C-alpha positions in Angstrom: -17.7 -56.0 -18.7 -15.7 -54.3 -16.0 -16.6 -50.7 -14.9 -13.7 -48.3 -15.0 -13.5 -44.9 -13.5 -11.2 -42.5 -15.2 -10.0 -39.7 -13.0 -8.6 -36.6 -14.6 -6.1 -34.8 -12.5 -5.7 -31.1 -13.2 -2.4 -29.5 -12.1 -2.3 -25.8 -11.4 1.1 -24.2 -11.4 2.1 -20.8 -10.0 4.8 -19.4 -12.2 7.0 -16.9 -10.4 9.0 -14.7 -12.8 11.7 -12.1 -12.1 10.8 -10.4 -15.4 9.9 -6.8 -14.8 7.1 -6.9 -17.3 5.3 -9.2 -14.9 5.8 -7.0 -11.9 7.2 -3.6 -12.8 6.7 -2.0 -9.3 7.2 -4.6 -6.7 8.2 -2.8 -3.6 6.3 0.2 -2.2 8.9 2.1 -0.1 8.2 2.5 3.6 7.5 6.2 4.6 8.2 7.7 8.0 5.3 7.5 10.6 3.1 5.4 8.3 1.5 1.9 8.4 3.7 -0.7 6.6 2.7 -0.9 2.9 1.6 -4.3 1.4 4.3 -6.4 -0.1 2.4 -7.0 -3.4 3.3 -6.7 -7.1 1.9 -3.6 -8.7 1.4 -2.7 -12.4 2.3 0.6 -14.2 0.0 3.5 -13.3 -1.2 1.8 -10.1 -1.6 4.2 -7.1 -1.2 3.7 -3.4 -2.2 5.9 -0.5 -0.1 5.9 2.7 -1.9 5.9 6.1 -0.4 7.8 9.1 0.2 5.7 12.2 -2.5 5.7 15.0 -2.1 9.0 16.9 -0.8 10.9 13.9 -2.5 13.0 11.2 -1.5 14.0 7.7 -0.2 17.6 7.6 -2.5 19.9 5.5 -1.0 20.5 2.1 0.9 17.2 1.9 -0.1 14.3 -0.3 -0.2 10.6 0.7 -0.6 9.4 -2.9 2.1 7.7 -4.9 2.0 6.1 -8.4 4.0 3.5 -10.3 5.5 5.7 -13.1 5.6 4.3 -16.6 9.0 4.4 -18.2 11.0 4.2 -15.0 9.0 1.4 -13.2 9.5 3.3 -10.0 7.2 4.9 -7.4 6.7 8.6 -7.4 7.7 10.5 -4.2 5.0 11.5 -1.7 5.0 14.9 0.0 3.3 13.3 3.0 4.2 14.5 6.5 2.5 12.9 9.5 2.4 14.9 12.8 1.3 13.8 16.2 -2.3 14.7 17.1 -2.5 17.6 19.5 -4.5 17.3 22.6 -6.4 20.5 23.5 -8.0 20.9 26.9 -10.7 23.4 27.4 -11.3 24.6 30.9 -14.6 26.2 31.6 -14.9 29.1 33.9 -18.4 28.9 35.5 -20.1 31.8 37.1 -21.4 31.5 40.7 
């Protein structure tokens, strides 16, 4: 009797679909003075927070949060404003 080896080959397929139900919010818009957002697929109600570039800070009272809105499949608009960090120098006056 001859020994036989049976090898099972499993094929994995990546299916890319242009159907919006698979990826309703695909592109996070770039925002001024922020790090580039990831180029991922995002589902409805997913949130993303922008990060100001190095050397910049978020202005108080502005929001860096956006959300993929149900119904429109679009990202909400942030109110984020990034401003350059201020450098303050303190000069001490010593007494002699």
